[in-house]
N, C-alpha and C positions, 0 to 999 in steps of 0.2 A: 141555683142548680140544675144542671141541666148533664144528659148524656152527651158524650163528645162524638162518637161515631157508630158504624153496623145502623142494624136494621132500628134500633130506635133513638137513631142522632136527631138531638136537638131537642128531643121530649122532655120536659121540665119531671123536676124530682121535688118530693117533699121533704123536711125536714123538722122533727120536733121542737118547738119553743123553748127557748132558754139555752143556758150555757152547757148543760149537760152532754150534749154529742156535740161532736166537733168533727163536720164533716170533711172530707178529704176535697181539698179544693178543686176546681175544673179544671184549672191549669197543672195542678200537680198529677192529676189522673190522665189527663192526658200526657204530659211526659212521661210518668210511667208505662201507659201503653205504647207508645213510639219505640219506647226501650223492647218492651217483652216482642212487639212485632218483628225487631231487628235479630231475636234469637230464635223464633219461632215462625210458623208459615203465616204469610201476611194477615189471611183473615181469622187469625186465632184458630181455627176450625178444632175441634174435638179434644179442646183443653179441660184437663180435670182441675177446679182452681176452688181454693177454699179462701172466704172471707171471712176472718178472723174478728170479731169485736167490731161487728159489721155496721155495727151506727145506722144511719139513712139505708144501707146497701147499695149505695152508688158505686164502690168499686167492683163488688160483684155483677150489679145490674150492668156496668161497660161492658164485663167480660161476657155475660149472655149476649148484648148486643152485637159484641165482634165474633160471636160461632163459638164459645166454649161448650163443651160437649156438655158439662154438668158442672154447677155452683152450689157449694155448701155454704149457707151463712151461719155464724154464730154469732150470736146476741141473747142478752136476758135482760136487757133494760126495755121494761115495759112499752115507754113511750118510742124507744129506738124501733123495738118489734113491729108497733103498730104503723110506725112509718115504713118499715121495709115493706109490710103486707098491702098497705097503701099504693106503695110507687109500683110495686107487682101488678097489683089489680088495675091501676091505670094505665098499666102498658099494655095489657091483656096477655103477662106471661104466665101460664100456666103447667109449665115443663121444665124441665132439666135443671131444677133446684131442689134443694132442699133446707128447709129451715131448723135450726136448731135452737128453742128458746129456753134452754139451761145454760148455754153461754159455751167459750171455746173447750174447756175440759170434756165436757159431754160429748162434746161433738168430735173430740181427738179420740175419746172412746170407741165412739160410735164406728168412727173410720177406719179403725185398728181392726174391726171386724169383716170389713170390705178388703177384699183383693184388687182393690184399684188404686194404685200410688196416685198421689196428686201432680202434677206439672206445675202449679205454681201457689203457694201459700203467701197470701197478703195477713198481716197482722196490726193492727190500730188501736191498741188499748188506749186508754187515756197516757196523755205523754208523763204526767205524774205517777202514774201505775208502775215503779221500776221491778216490782214482783211479776206482774204479770207479763213484761218483756221479757225478764230473765229465766223465767220458770217455760213460757212458750218457746222461746229460741233453744234452752237447755233440753227440752221434750226432743225437738225436730233433730237436735245435735247428738242424741241419745241413740244408742244401737235400735232399740224398741221403735222411738219415732223416725229414723231413717227408713223403716219399714213402710212408711205412709208415703215416701218419696220416690218419685219416680228417679233414675240415675242422674238426669240432667235437669230435675228440678230446681228451681228458684224461690227462696223463702225471703219475703219482702217485709221488712218493719218501716212502717211510718214512726216519726219521733220528732222531736223537737230539735231544730238543727243547732242550738245551744248543746247539745247532748251527744256525744259520741260513744256510740254502743262497742262492746268489746269486739275484738278480731276473729275470735272463735268461740264455739259453744260446742264443746264436743266434738264432734264430726263435722260441724257445719263452721265453713271457713268465710269470713267477709272478703266480699270480694270489688264491691263497687260504692261509695257514697256519693249521693246526688242530694243538695241542697238548693232549697227554693224559699226564700222571704225565710218564715218563722218554723217551716216544717222541713225534713230531710228524709231520705230512704235511704234506708242500707239493703244491700243484697247479699244475701249467702246463698252457697252452693254446700253439697256434699264434698268434703275435701277427698 
């Protein structure tokens, strides 16, 4: 696993041993950021990005590498948190990120207190954790959750390609589905 582009291009990233953490593949990350580059500035400059259920932190680190203004990582698995810390340290990334070790719910409460709406939210809970997908997407589709999003924000969920997520979560509307092997990306925006 490696950083695809930007400041830290081609640098290797570590992942915890075992199957508890399923990192987003290099190929899928590259596709994701190619799509994001077509709708934002080419360098991704200044983007406020949340990497929820961050695992190794590869998606958020890719955002930092491409010039994101700030990335929030949410993860509560000790092995995954250690991998995020190790990856950030190995790349000597010391600023423009926040790690929330109590998980996604705690980070969302923390972000609600800030007056900085997010431009991109990426969530990748374990594929079998249907309640996590539903809860997080319903939150962002709620009136309170939408206050955390910039008007043109994207909420992107990685999930099994065998599963189709609902077309609406409150005020969030499904706009695009991309399948790649066993994984899929569902894109949502404020309706």
